[in-house]
C-alpha positions as CSV (number, residue, x, y, z in Angstrom):
1,M,317.4,68.5,-151.7
2,M,319.1,71.8,-152.6
3,N,320.7,73.5,-149.6
4,D,319.7,77.1,-148.9
5,A,323.1,78.7,-150.9
6,A,322.8,76.4,-154.2
7,L,319.1,77.0,-154.6
8,G,319.5,80.9,-154.2
9,Q,322.1,80.5,-156.7
10,A,319.6,78.5,-159.0
11,I,316.5,80.9,-158.4
12,E,318.7,83.9,-159.2
13,K,319.6,82.7,-162.5
14,H,315.8,81.8,-163.2
15,L,314.9,85.3,-162.0
16,L,317.5,87.1,-164.1
17,A,316.8,84.8,-167.1
18,L,313.0,85.9,-167.1
19,C,313.7,89.3,-166.2
20,N,316.5,90.5,-168.1
21,E,317.3,88.0,-170.8
22,F,313.9,87.3,-172.4
23,G,312.9,90.8,-172.7
24,N,308.9,91.7,-172.1
25,R,306.9,89.2,-170.7
26,H,303.5,90.8,-171.5
27,V,301.1,88.2,-172.8
28,G,301.6,87.4,-176.4
29,S,305.4,88.6,-176.7
30,P,308.3,86.9,-177.9
31,G,309.5,87.5,-174.6
32,N,306.6,85.6,-172.8
33,K,306.7,82.8,-175.5
34,E,310.7,82.3,-174.1
35,S,309.7,82.5,-170.5
36,T,306.7,79.7,-171.1
37,N,309.2,77.9,-173.1
38,Y,312.1,78.2,-170.0
39,A,310.0,77.2,-167.6
40,K,308.4,73.9,-169.0
41,R,312.3,73.1,-169.7
42,V,313.1,73.3,-166.3
43,L,309.9,71.5,-164.8
44,A,310.6,68.5,-167.3
45,S,313.9,68.4,-165.8
46,F,313.2,67.8,-162.3
47,G,310.8,64.8,-163.6
48,F,307.4,66.9,-163.6
49,E,304.9,65.7,-166.4
50,T,304.6,69.0,-168.6
51,R,301.5,70.2,-170.5
52,E,300.5,73.4,-172.4
53,K,297.7,74.4,-174.6
54,L,297.8,77.8,-176.7
55,F,295.0,80.4,-176.3
56,D,294.5,82.9,-178.6
57,C,295.4,86.8,-177.3
58,M,296.5,90.0,-178.6
59,E,299.7,91.7,-178.9
60,W,299.5,95.5,-179.3
61,E,302.1,98.2,-180.7
62,A,301.9,102.1,-180.3
63,S,304.3,104.9,-181.5
64,Q,305.4,107.2,-178.5
65,N,304.4,110.4,-180.5
66,V,300.8,111.0,-179.9
67,R,300.0,114.4,-181.3
68,L,296.9,116.5,-179.1
69,E,296.6,120.0,-180.3
70,A,294.6,122.5,-178.5
71,G,294.8,126.4,-177.8
72,G,297.8,126.3,-180.1
73,R,299.6,124.3,-178.4
74,N,300.6,120.3,-177.6
75,W,299.9,118.7,-174.7
76,P,301.6,115.4,-173.5
77,A,299.6,112.2,-173.6
78,Q,300.0,108.6,-174.3
79,A,298.2,106.1,-176.3
80,G,295.8,103.9,-174.2
81,P,296.9,100.3,-173.9
82,Y,295.1,98.1,-176.8
83,S,293.3,101.2,-177.7
84,L,292.6,101.5,-181.8
85,P,294.7,104.2,-183.7
86,F,292.9,108.0,-184.3
87,N,293.6,110.7,-186.6
88,G,290.8,113.4,-186.5
89,E,289.6,116.4,-184.7
90,G,286.4,117.3,-182.8
91,E,284.8,119.6,-180.5
92,L,286.2,119.2,-176.7
93,I,283.8,118.3,-174.1
94,A,284.7,117.5,-170.5
95,I,283.0,114.8,-168.4
96,S,283.7,114.2,-164.6
97,T,280.3,112.1,-163.5
98,L,278.7,109.4,-164.8
99,D,275.4,111.7,-164.2
100,E,277.0,114.5,-166.8
101,L,278.1,111.5,-169.1
102,E,274.2,110.4,-169.1
103,H,273.0,113.9,-169.9
104,A,275.5,115.0,-172.5
105,D,275.8,114.9,-175.9
106,I,279.4,113.4,-177.0
107,T,278.5,111.9,-180.1
108,G,281.4,112.5,-182.5
109,R,283.3,114.9,-180.0
110,V,286.4,114.6,-178.1
111,V,285.6,113.5,-174.6
112,L,287.9,114.8,-171.6
113,L,287.4,112.3,-168.6
114,H,288.5,114.0,-165.7
115,G,287.8,113.9,-161.6
116,D,285.4,111.5,-160.3
117,I,284.9,109.4,-163.5
118,A,288.6,109.0,-163.8
119,R,289.6,108.2,-160.7
120,E,289.9,104.2,-160.7
121,Q,290.5,102.1,-163.6
122,V,287.6,100.6,-165.4
123,M,287.4,97.1,-166.0
124,P,287.7,95.1,-169.0
125,K,284.2,94.8,-170.5
126,N,284.5,91.2,-170.8
127,F,286.2,90.7,-167.2
128,V,284.4,88.2,-165.1
129,F,286.0,88.2,-161.6
130,Y,285.1,91.9,-160.8
131,N,283.3,94.4,-162.8
132,P,281.3,96.7,-161.0
133,P,278.0,98.2,-161.9
134,H,279.2,101.8,-162.5
135,H,282.1,100.7,-164.8
136,Q,279.6,98.6,-166.8
137,K,277.1,101.7,-166.7
138,L,280.4,103.9,-167.8
139,V,281.2,101.7,-171.0
140,S,277.6,100.8,-171.8
141,L,277.4,104.7,-172.1
142,L,280.4,105.3,-174.0
143,E,279.9,102.5,-176.6
144,S,276.0,103.8,-177.3
145,E,276.8,107.6,-177.7
146,R,280.2,106.7,-179.7
147,P,282.2,109.9,-179.1
148,A,285.2,110.1,-181.6
149,A,288.2,109.8,-179.4
150,L,288.7,109.9,-175.1
151,I,291.0,111.7,-173.5
152,C,291.9,110.4,-169.9
153,A,293.2,112.6,-167.4
154,T,294.2,110.5,-164.6
155,G,296.3,110.0,-161.4
156,K,297.5,107.0,-159.6
157,N,295.3,103.8,-158.4
158,P,297.7,101.4,-157.5
159,G,294.6,98.8,-155.9
160,T,294.3,97.7,-159.5
161,A,296.6,99.9,-162.2
162,G,300.0,99.4,-160.0
163,S,302.0,102.4,-159.6
164,I,302.3,103.9,-163.1
165,Y,301.0,107.4,-163.4
166,P,299.2,108.5,-164.9
167,F,297.3,105.0,-165.2
168,P,295.4,103.8,-168.2
169,L,291.6,104.9,-167.5
170,F,291.2,101.9,-170.2
171,E,293.2,98.6,-170.6
172,D,290.6,96.7,-173.0
173,G,291.2,95.3,-176.2
174,D,287.3,94.6,-176.7
175,F,286.8,98.4,-176.2
176,D,286.6,100.2,-179.7
177,I,287.0,103.8,-178.8
178,P,290.6,105.4,-179.2
179,S,291.6,106.7,-176.3
180,V,294.8,108.6,-174.8
181,T,296.1,109.1,-171.0
182,M,297.4,112.1,-169.5
183,K,298.0,113.4,-166.1
184,D,295.1,114.8,-164.2
185,M,296.9,117.9,-163.6
186,D,297.4,118.4,-167.1
187,G,293.8,117.5,-167.8
188,V,292.9,120.4,-165.2
189,R,294.7,123.1,-167.5
190,L,293.0,121.3,-170.9
191,L,289.4,122.4,-169.0
192,E,290.4,125.8,-170.4
193,H,289.7,124.7,-174.0
194,V,286.0,122.9,-173.3
195,G,284.2,124.2,-176.3
196,S,287.2,124.5,-178.8
197,T,288.2,122.1,-181.5
198,V,290.9,119.5,-180.7
199,R,293.3,117.6,-183.0
200,L,294.5,114.3,-181.9
201,S,296.6,111.8,-183.8
202,F,298.4,108.4,-183.0
203,E,299.2,105.2,-184.2
204,S,298.6,101.9,-182.6
205,R,297.9,98.3,-183.9
206,R,296.2,95.1,-182.6
207,I,298.2,92.2,-183.4
208,P,296.9,88.6,-183.3
209,S,299.1,86.5,-181.3
210,T,299.0,83.2,-179.1
211,G,300.1,82.3,-175.7
212,T,300.0,79.3,-173.1
213,N,300.0,78.2,-169.6
214,V,302.7,75.8,-168.6
215,I,301.7,73.2,-166.0
216,G,303.9,70.7,-164.4
217,S,302.7,67.6,-162.1
218,K,304.0,65.0,-160.0
219,G,302.3,62.1,-158.1
220,G,298.8,60.4,-157.8
221,V,296.8,60.7,-160.5
222,G,293.5,63.1,-162.0
223,T,292.8,65.9,-160.4
224,P,295.6,67.8,-158.5
225,N,294.9,67.7,-154.7
226,V,297.4,70.9,-154.0
227,I,298.3,73.5,-156.5
228,F,301.2,75.9,-156.6
229,C,300.9,78.8,-158.9
230,A,302.1,82.1,-160.3
231,H,301.7,84.3,-162.9
232,I,304.3,84.1,-165.5
233,D,303.6,87.3,-167.4
234,A,304.3,90.8,-166.6
235,K,303.2,94.6,-167.7
236,K,304.4,95.4,-171.4
237,D,308.0,97.6,-171.1
238,T,308.4,96.6,-167.5
239,P,311.2,94.0,-165.9
240,G,308.5,92.2,-164.0
241,A,310.9,91.3,-161.2
242,L,308.6,91.2,-158.2
243,D,305.6,91.1,-160.5
244,N,305.8,88.5,-160.9
245,G,309.6,87.1,-161.9
246,A,310.2,86.3,-158.4
247,G,307.2,84.1,-157.8
248,V,308.0,81.9,-161.3
249,A,311.7,81.7,-159.8
250,T,310.7,80.7,-156.6
251,L,308.4,77.9,-157.8
252,L,311.1,76.8,-160.1
253,G,313.1,76.2,-157.0
254,L,310.5,74.3,-155.3
255,A,310.5,71.9,-158.3
256,A,313.9,71.3,-157.9
257,N,313.3,70.3,-154.4
258,L,310.3,68.1,-155.5
259,A,312.4,66.2,-157.9
260,H,312.1,63.0,-155.9
261,Y,308.5,63.5,-154.9
262,R,306.3,60.3,-155.2
263,G,303.6,61.0,-152.7
264,E,300.2,59.9,-153.5
265,Q,298.8,63.3,-153.4
266,R,299.1,64.9,-156.7
267,I,301.0,67.9,-156.8
268,E,300.5,70.7,-159.8
269,I,303.1,73.8,-160.5
270,A,301.0,76.1,-162.9
271,F,302.4,79.0,-164.3
272,L,299.2,81.0,-165.5
273,N,299.6,83.5,-168.1
274,G,297.7,86.9,-168.2
275,E,297.5,88.2,-164.4
276,D,298.5,91.5,-165.8
277,Y,296.5,90.9,-169.2
278,Y,293.2,92.7,-169.8
279,A,291.4,89.5,-170.7
280,V,293.3,86.8,-168.3
281,P,293.5,84.5,-170.9
282,G,295.5,81.6,-169.3
283,Q,293.6,82.1,-165.8
284,M,290.3,81.5,-167.9
285,Q,291.5,78.5,-169.9
286,Y,292.8,77.0,-166.6
287,L,289.4,77.2,-165.1
288,A,287.6,76.0,-168.1
289,D,290.0,72.9,-168.5
290,L,289.3,72.0,-164.3
291,G,285.7,72.2,-164.9
292,A,283.7,71.0,-162.0
293,R,286.5,69.2,-160.8
294,I,287.7,72.5,-159.3
295,R,285.8,71.1,-156.4
296,E,287.9,68.3,-155.8
297,I,291.4,70.7,-155.2
298,D,292.2,70.6,-151.6
299,L,294.4,73.6,-151.6
300,V,295.8,76.4,-153.7
301,V,299.0,78.0,-152.8
302,N,299.8,81.3,-154.7
303,L,303.1,83.3,-155.2
304,D,302.8,87.1,-156.3
305,A,305.4,90.0,-155.4
306,L,307.2,88.2,-152.8
307,G,310.7,88.5,-151.8
308,H,311.0,92.2,-151.7
309,R,314.7,93.5,-150.0
310,D,313.1,95.5,-147.7
311,A,310.2,93.3,-146.3
312,D,309.4,90.0,-144.9
313,I,307.3,87.3,-146.6
314,A,303.4,87.6,-145.7
315,Y,301.0,84.6,-146.1
316,S,297.4,85.0,-146.0
317,F,294.5,82.1,-145.4
318,Y,291.3,81.9,-147.4
319,G,289.0,79.4,-146.3
320,C,291.5,76.9,-145.0
321,S,291.0,74.3,-142.6
322,D,292.8,73.9,-139.1
323,R,294.7,71.0,-140.3
324,V,296.2,73.3,-143.3
325,R,296.9,76.3,-141.2
326,N,298.7,74.2,-138.9
327,H,300.9,72.8,-141.1
328,A,301.5,75.8,-142.9
329,Q,302.3,77.8,-139.7
330,A,304.6,74.8,-138.9
331,A,306.4,75.5,-141.8
332,F,306.8,78.6,-141.9
333,A,308.0,79.0,-138.2
334,Q,311.4,77.9,-138.8
335,D,312.4,81.2,-140.3
336,P,311.7,84.9,-138.9
337,V,311.2,86.2,-142.4
338,F,307.6,84.7,-142.8
339,V,304.8,86.6,-141.1
340,E,301.1,86.3,-141.3
341,G,299.5,89.0,-143.1
342,D,296.0,90.5,-144.1
343,A,294.0,89.1,-146.8
344,W,294.4,90.6,-150.1
345,V,292.7,90.2,-153.8
346,Q,294.9,91.4,-156.7
347,S,296.1,88.0,-157.6
348,D,295.1,84.7,-158.9
349,H,294.5,83.0,-155.6
350,T,290.9,85.3,-156.0
351,M,289.6,83.3,-158.6
352,F,290.0,79.8,-156.9
353,V,288.4,81.2,-153.6
354,M,285.3,82.7,-155.6
355,A,285.1,79.1,-156.7
356,G,285.4,77.8,-153.1
357,C,288.9,76.5,-153.2
358,P,290.7,76.9,-150.1
359,A,293.9,79.3,-150.4
360,I,297.3,80.4,-149.2
361,A,298.8,83.5,-150.8
362,L,302.5,84.6,-150.3
363,T,303.8,88.3,-151.1
364,S,306.0,90.9,-149.6
365,S,304.7,92.1,-146.3
366,D,304.9,95.8,-147.8
367,F,302.7,94.5,-151.0
368,G,300.5,97.9,-150.5
369,W,303.4,99.9,-150.6
370,L,304.8,98.2,-153.9
371,C,301.5,98.7,-155.7
372,Q,301.7,102.4,-154.9
373,E,305.4,102.8,-155.9
374,I,306.8,100.1,-158.0
375,T,304.6,97.3,-159.6
376,H,303.7,97.9,-163.3
377,T,306.8,100.2,-164.0
378,P,310.5,100.2,-165.4
379,K,311.4,100.4,-161.3
380,D,310.2,96.6,-161.0
381,A,313.7,95.4,-161.5
382,T,315.8,92.3,-159.9
383,N,317.7,94.8,-157.7
384,L,315.0,94.8,-155.6
385,V,314.6,91.2,-155.0
386,D,316.1,89.3,-152.3
387,C,316.7,85.3,-153.8
388,H,317.7,84.3,-150.3
389,K,314.2,85.2,-148.9
390,L,312.6,83.4,-152.3
391,A,315.2,80.3,-151.7
392,T,313.8,80.1,-147.9
393,T,310.3,80.5,-149.5
394,A,311.1,77.6,-151.3
395,L,312.2,75.4,-148.8
396,A,309.5,76.3,-146.4
397,L,307.1,75.2,-149.4
398,K,308.9,71.9,-149.5
399,R,308.5,71.4,-145.7
400,F,304.6,72.0,-146.2
401,V,304.6,69.8,-148.8
402,E,306.1,66.7,-146.7
403,R,303.3,67.6,-144.0
404,I,300.6,67.4,-146.1
405,C,301.1,65.1,-148.6
């Protein structure tokens, strides 16, 4: 088993490769493919049986040059992720509530969505894990009335969009109304031009691509008893160090310390691909492959956004037995960096919990602050990650395996 210092160095090497060497890790990108290939090689080097299965996905490119003209001036805006392109003009109409939208004639017009209706990111129309009725109604009304284009004036929405400002109201390759995003304060100023003609043009394109999960297994046969998972993708144009290069690097460190594992319990390390992508394709594929066998899984341990240099490592339990809780707490008790934290839902453990699987989730104890200030932006860089904390986590998880397997 690697000691703390050697393990920290190995984990740092993995983190730098994922975040600095391979480039963008968003699903469908060349950097994403390099990352999954790298993870597969590392798992295999420690004796894990590896498997992967391609899924279809969408890469997306857009010009930085969005031309939005109203009142004789240009307005700052950016193309919405996965939006179709647009080049045209139309009368500007402003909508701030669902009630206004229901009673407005928006067909063929350019719609400024602002205020209450633009306060939170709209869930992708085919996202199965969480899609509240008011989001579904908004999408349905827009698709039925067919505006020419949407201008979305937004602020921050850390619960679902991370710290990006302005956040994209729509991030959905299945939603075909062209959209751009602008800051909420600019949206207030644009209201002065409601009723006048606005001109909007931007280039973008959707590109068919593929991605894959990477799964490594050891011990036992059949359905895994314990799954350790971390999403390997990141938001486009971000290093994705805390979110979630740190989780992947930690599990690669755990794999090193499980090189000689030969227990009867089947352990699986799953690098799932798509948590930061609108269609979560890797997660959907993994659940589909498990099918009814998901009820046979004893425990899922998910790592996401852990290792912030200024925070502790927070663990939380979801439907776990006293036995699992006691063994986990004993494994974590050997280092003061671990604290029991509050439950949170914004990661892959939630889909397993929804299916009835007990789970443990590990993250940074200041997860809420990270969502508010760091994640999903270029600020999410490797200098924010304490690789010693990641090594400490990998060693604690090894102790946990020894207790329960």
